C-alpha positions, 0 to 999 in steps of 0.5 A: 583291311586290304581294301583300306590299305589299297585305297591309302596306297592309291595316295589320292585323298579327298579331305572334308573339313575346314581351312582357316587362318592361324595367327601365332605370336612371335618370338617363341615363348611370348604370350599373345597378349604381350606380342607385337608381331604375329605370323599368319599362315594356313590353319584348320585341321583338314587344311593342315592334314592336306598340307602335311600329306602334300609335303610328304608326297601325296595328292590331296584335295580339300572339299570345303566352303570359304568366305568371299573376303580377304581371309578366304582368299588368303587361305586359298592362296596358302592352300595353293602354296602348299600344293593342295588342290582347291577345285572343289572349294566353293566361295560363299558370300554374306556374313559367313566367316573363316575360322581364325586361331590366335595362339602362341609358341609356348607350353606353359599356360598355352592359349589358343583363341579360336573364332568360329562365329558364323563359320563358313565351312559349315555351309558345305551342302549335299550338292557340293558333295555330289559334284565331287568326282570320287573316281579321281580319288583313292580314299576320303578323309574327314575331321570330326568338326564337319559333323558339328552343324548343318548343312555340313553334317548331312553333306559329309554323311552324303559324301561318305555314302558317295565314297562307299558307292565308289568303293573308296575307304573312309578315314575319320579323325574324331577331332572333337572340339566341344566349342563347335557343338550344340551339346555333348549328347549330340556330339557323342551320338553323331561322332559315334555314327561317323565312326561306324561309317568309317574304315580307319578311325583315329582319336585320342583317349579323351575322344574315344572316352567321350564317345563312350560316355566316360574316359575310362571306357575309351579303350573299350569303345575303340576295341568295339569299333575295331571288332568290325573286320577290315577296320583299323582303329588307332587309340592315341594316349599322348605321352604314353604312345598309341595302340593300333587295333586291327584284326584282333591285334593290339600294336603298341607304339611309343612317341619321339621325345622332343622339346615342344614349343606348343601342343597344337597341330600334332594330330593333323601331322600324325594323320598325314604322316601315317597315311603318306607312310602307308602309301609309300609302302611302310608296314602299319606299325612303322607308319604309326611310328612315322606319324608319331615322329611327324607329330613330334616335329610339328610341336617342336616348331612354331605354326602348324602347316609350315611346321609339317615335315617333308619326307627328307625332313622326316627321314632326317628326324628319324635318323637323328632321334632315339626312340620311340619311348613309352 
């Protein structure tokens, strides 16, 4: 585990996966179909993780491909606005398009309409991954969606190999999105392979259950993955908190109750808070709790990247909120 923690403490992350545009209805509570106004900001799980990390004092580079159009340039501008390094992003012409999410700030009957037609982020190649200077980083992070299609699936496994050769730990957010995959069977096989290749695995009970062939088998799957020496597995259970599995230990943590205005963005913020907190010197249990607090902050505000907290905002939240509770 020391190599993994040392890599995270290096605080320089290469992140694989998509950027996209989020359009979220305004004001809070209005349905998308009834809205006259939508706010536009950065979205996409990996881009959100990058924004969250940088806001908490880490360095993050997004490695992806974007479309050669106004939406691609919008995402580049927003990444720069949040301080994310974009030097490894390749612009792709033709009919490939950015991911677009249209959603609303409401919990009841929440709707998130995601457009992934001809997704440009799936066009990352092995050559793109070989151009990355892995010596500049201390750890790599991937969200699971990159594995849903080729060529990005093979390219990201190539990046994992490159990271391993450079001595960098691999951090994996399962992030299973059924709509991106050709079939559940392919997804289970590929995501399991990615898990086996990773040093830190984060997922929820449904995602581990999916990999195991049934939600009731999810915790056993997480424990099986955690049996590898030096690996950390974080099994998230929504309102019931999380179990961190490491070196034969099971560390249980709760959540910070808030009034949520939407359900999305929590996982990305959790990952950013977890890693930035370890990098800043927090013990593992405290880092998980700080990640949970980040998740609570993000679901209590509109948007994803703009809702990610800074370190002072996170510290102020922890000082003013009781908890965590299970």
